[in-house]
N, C-alpha and C positions, 0 to 999 in steps of 0.2 A: 755454485754459480749456475743459474738457469741456462737452458739452451739458447734462449733469446739474447741474454746478456753476453754469452760466449760469441754468438753470431755478431752482435754489435761491436764487440771487442775486435773480431777479425775484420769487420768492415772498417773500423777506425784505423787499423794498421794499413789496410789497402789505401785509404784516403791519404794518410800521412805519406805513403810512398808516392802517390800520384800528384799531390799538390806541390807547387814550386816552393823552394825555400823562401822564408819571409812571410808565409801565410800560416797562421796558427789556427788549428782546429781545437776548440775548447770542449765541445761535446757533440755526440752523435746519438740520435734517438729516433724511434719510429713514431709518427703521428698518422694513424690510419694507414693507408697504403703507401705513404710517402716516407722517405728517409730525410730527416731534418739535420742539417749540419750547422752548428753554431760556431762562429768565428770572431776573433778580435780584429780581423783584417777584411771587412766586407768590401772596402774600396778596391783592394787588390784582387779579390774574387771577381768583382765587376769588371775590372780592367782587362781580364782575360776572358773574352766573350765566349770562348769555346770550352772553358774549364768544366763548367757544370755538365755540358753535353758529354764530354769525355768521361767524367765520373759516372754519369748515368749509364753510359754504354758499358763501362767496365763492370759496374756493380749490378747492372740490369735492374735498376730501381728508379722510380721517380724521385727527384731530389729537389728539396727547397733549402736555400741558404739563408740563415738568419744571423744578424750581428749580436754580439754581447751588448747589453744596454749601455754599459759605461763607455763605449767607444763611439757613441752616436753624437752627431752635431745637435746642439740644443734646438728644440722645436721651432722657436721664433726665427732663428738664423736658417734652419733647414727649410722652413716654408718660403722664406725669401729666395733661397737658392732654387727651390722647385719652381716657383712662379717665374723665375728668370729663365729656367731651362725649357719649360713647357711653352709651346707656341700659344699666342693669345687666342687664336681661333679655336683652340681646344675647348674654350668656355668652361673653365674649372669652376665648379659650384661649391666645393667643400674639400678641405684637407683635414684629416684626422690622424693624430699620431698615437700608436699603441706601443708604449715603451716596453712592456713586458715581452713582446715578441719582436721588437725592432721593426715593425711594419708601419708604413704610412699609407693610409687609404686616401686615394685621390679620386674624387668624383667629378666627372666632366660630361658635358653633352656630346663631345666627340672624343671618346676615350682612345681612339686610334692615334690621335695626335699626342697623347700622353705616352703611349707605348712606344711610338716611333717605329721606323722601318726596322724590322727584325729585332724589335725590343731595344733599339739603340738609346732612345731617350730614357727609358727605365734604367738602363745600365749607367747612363750619365748621372742620373739622380743618385744612385747608390754610390758611385765614385765620388760625387761631390759632398754627400751628406752621411753616408753609411747606412741610411734607412733603406729598407726593402719596399719598393712601391707595390701596392695592390690597387689596381685600377678598376673602377666601377662606373657604369653608365648612369647619368642622370636622366630619368625618363622624360620623354616629350610631354606626356600627360602625368601630372602628379599622381603617384601611386602610393596610397597608404600601406598596401600590402608589402611592396618592395621595401619601403622605408621602415616599416615595423619589423620585417624579417632582419634587415641589416642592423637595425638598432638592437634588437633582441640578441642577435648572435654576438655583437660587440659586448653587450652587457654580460653575456654568459661565456665569454672567451676562456675564463679560467676553468669552468666546468667542461667546456668543449675540449680544451687541451687535455684534460684528464681522460675524457672519453676517447679522444683520438689516440692517446698513448696506450690506453688499455686495448683498443681495437688493433693498434699496430702490433702489439705483443701477441694477440690472438692470431692475426694473419700470419705472422712469421714464426709461429711455433713449429717445432718439428712434427711431421706426420707420425702418427702413432700406430696406425694399422698396417699389418703386413699384407693384407689382401687388397684387391682393387675391384670396385664395382660402381655402377652408376644407376640410380633409380629416379623416376619421376612419379610422384603421387599427386593425384588431382584432388583438391579440397573443395572445388566449386567451379561453376562455369561450364559444366559438361551437359550437353543437350539442353542448354538453357542459356539465356542472355543474362549477364551480370554475375555477381559474387565471384569474380574471377580470382583464383588463388591456386598455386601449385607449390609443391616442395621438390627441390632437386637435392638428392642425397648421395653422398659417397661414404666410403668407410671412415673418412676423417672429418666430414663437414656436412652441414645441413643449411640450405638456403631457401627462403620463402620468396617466391616471385608473385608480386601483386597480392592485394587483400581487399577486395571490393564488396559492395553490397549488391542486392538485387533490386532493380528499379521498382519502386512502389511496394516493396516487401521488406521493411526494415528488420523483421523478425527472422528472415531467412539469411543466415550468415554462412560463410564458408565453414567447413568442418575443422575448426582450429583445435578442437579438443582431443584429437587423436595423438598417439605418441610421436608420430613423425613431425607434428607441428608443435603445439605448446602443451599437449596433454601430459608430457613427461617433464614439463617445466620450460618456460619461455627462454631460459638462459641456454638451452641446448641449441638454439638457432645461432648460426654464425653471422648471418646477414639477411637483410631484406633488400630486394631489388625491385624498383618500380618502373614499369614500362611508361606510364604517364599518370596524370593526376585526376582523370575522370573518376567519379565516385564508384562506378561499377568495377573499377580496378584498384581504388585507393581509399575508399571511405573508412575502412576499418583498420587502417594502419595504426592510428592512435590507440586503438583497443589493445594492441600488443603490449604497449607500455603500461596500460592499466593492469595487464596480467603478468607483469614482471620482466618483460623483455627490456634489455638495456643496451642493445647493440646497434650497429649502423644501418642506415638506409642509403642505398646507392641509387642515384638518379641524376638527371641533368639539373642545372641550376634553375631554369624556368619551372621544371616539375616540382622542385622543392618549394618555390614561392607559391605556385598554384595549389599545391597540397595544403599549405596553410590556409589559403583563401577558401578553398572548397570545403575542407573539413570544418572550419569555423562556421561556414554557412550551413553545413549539415547539422551542427549543434544548434544553431539559431533556429533552423527550420523545425527541429524537433520540439524546441521550447514553444514556438509560435503555434504549433498544431496540437500541443498537449501530448506528444508522443515521448516515449522514453528513449533517451540517447545513451548508448552503451559507454560513453566516455564524456569527459568535460573538456573545457578549453585548455586546462593545464596539460592534458595528455597531447593535445595538438602541439603545444609549445615543445613538449618533450620530443615529439616526432621530428619537428623542424630542427631542433638542436642536434639531433643525431644524424641528420642528413650529411652525406659526403658527396658533393657534386662532382660529376665527371664530364669531360668533354667527349663528343663523338669521336670514335676512333682510337681513344687512349686505351691501351691494354693495361689492366689493373689487377694486382693480386688482391683477392678478397677472402681467401682462406688458404691454408697450407697447400692445397692441391687444386685450387680453382682460380682461374683468371677470367675476368669479366671485360667485355668490350660493348659499348653502347653505339648503335648506329641509328641514323635518322629513319623514323617510321612513316613520315609524311602525313600523320594523322592530325596532331595538334602541336602547338608550340612545345618543343622539348620532348616530344614523344619518341620512344626508342624501341627498336628491335634489339633484344638483349642476347648476347652470344657468350656462352660459357665454354672455355677450354679447360678440360679436366685432366689432371695428372700430367705426366710428361708425354703428351701426345696420345693419351689413353682414349678420350672420347670428346665429342663436341656436340652441344645442344644449343639450339636457338629458339627463343620464344618471340613470336612476331608481335605480341601485344596487339593493338589495333593498328592497321596499316592502310595507307592509301597509295596504290601502286603508281599512279600517274601524278605529275606535278599539278598543283592548283595555283591560284593567283598568289597565295601566301607562301606555300611550302614546296620544296622539291619532293619528288616521289620517293617511296621507301627504298632503302638500300637492301640489295639482296645478293651481294658478293662478299664472300667470307673465305678465309684460308681453308677451313674445313667445316663441314656440318654433316653429322650422321643422322641426327633426328631434328625435325622441325615441329614445334607446337604452334599451330596456325589458327588464327581467329576465323570464324565462319559466319559472321553476322549476316552477310549477304551471300551466303554459300548455296542458297536454294537454286534449283534448275531454272527458275524464271526471274531470279534476282539480278536483272540487268538494268542499270540506272540510266536515266535520261542523259543524253549528251549535254555537256556543260553549256554549250552555246544555246541549245534549245531550252535548257533550264533558265538561263538568263532572259531569253525572250519571253518565257512564261511569266517570270517575275515582273518584267517590264509591262506586260499586259495587265497584271494585277495592280500595279502602281497607276497606270493610266485610268483604270476603272475607279480606283480610289479618288483620284483627282477630279474626275468627272462627276462623282456622286458624293463628294465630301465625306468619304467613309474611311475606314481603317483596315489595313492589312496587318493582322497579328500573327507573328511567327514564333511558336514555342521552340526553344532550343536550349541546349546546355550552355553554360556561361563561357566555356572555352572551346574555341575551334570554329564551329560553324558561324557564330555571330560575327567573328572578325573577318571571316571569308566573305560573308554577306555584306558587311560594311564596305569592304573594298569594292565589291560589285556595285552596290548602290551608289557609292561615290563616283565610280567610273560612268555608270549609266546617266546619272544626273549631270555630271560635268560635261559629258559629250552631247547633252540635249536629247538623248535617246529615251529618257524617262522624265516626267515632270518633277521639278524640285518640290520637296515637301519635307516637313520635319520627320526625323527618325528618332523615336524614343527608345532609350536603352535602360532596362532595369539595372539597378546599381551594381549587382554582381557582374553583369556583362561589361559595364563601363569600367569596373575595376580590373577585370581580366584583360580588357583592351589596353589599359594603362600598363599592365605587366608586359604585354607584347612590345610596347615601345621601349622597354628596358633591355630587350634581348633581340635586336634586329639581326644579329649574327646567326640566329637559328632559322631565319626566314630565307626565301630565295634572294639571290644577290640583287636583283632589280628592286625588289620590295624593300630590302635592307637599305639600299641607297635612298629610296624615297622617304623612309622613316627618319633618316638622319638629316634630311633637308626640310626645315620647318614649312617652307612654302609648297612642298609636294607631299607632305605626310597625309595619307588619305584619312587617317583616324582623327585629324584635326578639322575635318569639314564642318562648316558652321551648321549644317542640317542635323548633326548628331547631338542629342541632348539627353543627359542622364535623368532618371526619375528615381525619387527617393522613397516614397511610401504609398500606401493604399489610397490615402486622401488625394494625393497628386494624381494617381492613376485614374481615379474616378473623375476627377476634374478634367483631365485630358480627354478621356473617353467621351465626355459630354460635349466637347467642342465640335462645331460643324466645320471640319477641315479634312482634307485628304492627308493621311499620315500612315507611317509604318511603325509598328511596335515589335521590338525583339525582347522576349521575356522568357524567364526560366520557371520551371524546368521543362526539358524538351518533350517529356512524355505526359505532361499535364498532371503529374503527381503534385501533392500539396506544395504551393509556392505562389509567387506573384502572378503567374499566368492565370491563375483561377480568378483573381480579381478582375483582370482584363476580360476574361470570358464572361463573367457575370454581368459586366457592364456592356459588352459588345454583342453578346449572343442574340438578343432580340431583334437586331437590325439586319435584314437580309442583304443590305448593300455591303456590309462588312464581310471580310474574308479571313478564314483561318487557314494558314498554309503550313503543312508539315514538311520539314526538310530532314528529319531524323527518323530512323527506324523506331517503330513503336513496339515495345516489348509486350508480350502476352499478359493480359490481366490489368494493364494500366488504363487510366481514363483516356489517354491519347489513342490507344488501340480501339476502345469503344467508339469514340467519336469518328475515327478514321473508317470504321466498319459500318457507319450509318446511324449511330444513336441519334434520336430526335430530341432527347433531353438528357441533362447530366446533373448529378448531385453536387451542388455548390453551396457552401456555407449553410448546410442543414436543409436546403430546399432543392427541389428538382427544377432546373431552369431550362425552358425550351430553347433548342438550338435552331434559330432561324438563319444564322449567318451561313455563308457558303463555306464548304470544307473542301480543300484541295491538297494534293500531295505533289511536291516538286522535289524529286529525289536526286537530282544531279549535283546538289551541293553537299552531299554526305561526305564526311571525313573518312568513311570506310571504303575500301575497294569493293566493287561489286563482284558478281560471280566471275566475270571475265578477268577483272583485275586480280582476283585471288589466284586464278589459274595461271595468269601471266607471271605473277610473282614467283610461283613455283617453277613454271616452265623455263623461265630465264635465270633462275637462281644458279649461282656458281659458287661451289659445286652443287649439283642437285642432291638433296638429302636421300638417304636410304629409306627412312620412315617418316611419316607425317601423322601427327595426332590432331584431328579437327575438333576444336573446342569453341566456346563462347559464341554459340548460335543455337537457334531452336533445333529440336531433334531432326526435323526434316532437312534443315539447312546443312547440318553437320553430316548427315548421312548422304545427301546428294553430292556434296563437295568431295567427301571421302571416296565415294564410288567413282566419280569422274576422274579424280587424280589416280586412282588405281588402274582404271581401264585405259586412260589416255596416255599415262606416263610410266606405267609399270612400276609404281611405287607401292611399298607396303604401307597401307593406311589404316587408321583406327579411329573409332568414335568412342572415346572413353566414357565410362560412367563416373560420377563423383565417387571418390574414395577408391578408385582403381589405381593400382601400382604397376608400372612398367619397368622391368629391369633390362638394361641395354648391354651390360657387360657381365 
């Protein structure tokens, strides 16, 4: 008998001792980090609202209870019971029964009404039918991404259960090594922006944190071929952890599956959906521009299938000696500061990912309170000594002025941005300015990727600020449903819109003017000096965006050099990154304050400036790593 089977046998004995008589446990197994209990008495389990909590506390594991299929109420009768129990104003849009797992997926516009106070309605559904409810939100804007991910995961649930069971056995295997140590090896993102990737290693496990590309440089990948990564075989990785879905942190995750990796990806649920959206866009962009993509759409599906979504604050075993907790990073929807607790109190490491220290209109600011942190790996995008961003109110006034100019001159304000994060923040600002009469009303055109990412936001309002979440759940207050916002599908439509004599705003991808839809807008709008190009994101070195921002008077577009007559401005108060002061404040107010800080994901001068400041002002041991440098902490 394997050690995992023996462990499950012991767990089964403990459960049998804890559950009341009359409740039969038919099987116990691991699925990923969760312990799954199968029972012939799901109604009795549900009747004792505290039973699962007591078991989780005793066993110190996350627990899911599933019924044996042959004790379930037939679906037709169960659906009638569910519709009778769920309040009508929940606005249920779909009910789907999964007999092999005993789950019923209930999709509703107001899922909180399906869940009920402290889960009471969910428990009533199980008590009445035996089925275990899984509640999902119906997006306010139809989202093919969310729909396709959910449909795909349902179709692949047999494969997914096999994956989860295998992952569960890996997590709960006995530690093999007698020694204890912790190392971090940087694979990319050091003294440069993009291709962010690091390996955290212990004597028993190896975990990859992020795996991104370098903006504008598809050939510059993280150093995945070293033994610490996949050079000795991708199966040696225990897990991948994603801070968020932006391509500079996640573009090359599907490449891992191309190279034989078959393990889990831990992230939030929005990050999982956005990973699918943005990496499929990455493949499509390569095809459209004649570039070679290192993976195809099938590997994107593999990556999504292997995702294990986690909630903020949940402590989760991901290896025999590693626990993971995700915390809000304030950067984009679902972005995370990832915290690793290694061994039995041995060491704690946090990776900031990209952070925004202060709250924005959409998101609460980054969490920086942890039980323990000895080492922090900190982003440095705006870490330079002069990287202080415009005050948000001032940034909004500047944007208002640009809109007024566009209205008076029947011209266009085009804003290059990534699909996720800044455009949704800008949409909320634009809706507020126009609704209050502080800016003239005008059409706001959104490239399809931005529109689709916005639809994903409406699926997960619980990841937004409370006031914004409330607005998204009220159809008459949802800022993303403003009539001025209009999706744009293709280049022909872009050129037709650009030729109109009207004041308008365009939000287009990508943010650094690398190949993508924004180049079509530039080609059409560049010759008119009344038009304005507004940068709201940091422009990485070597990108077309940086050339334009630095004063280029013409740019290569579609094989020709096009003169740039339009106005070029930078309004940096909308960035999803903390500026220099925000980064310092994140560390200064961090509790507990770390002993060591590694400054990464920024230009060389930015990482060095931030590292020096943190060392002198806060007496911290700071480092500016090179790519392929290894730090041993224990």
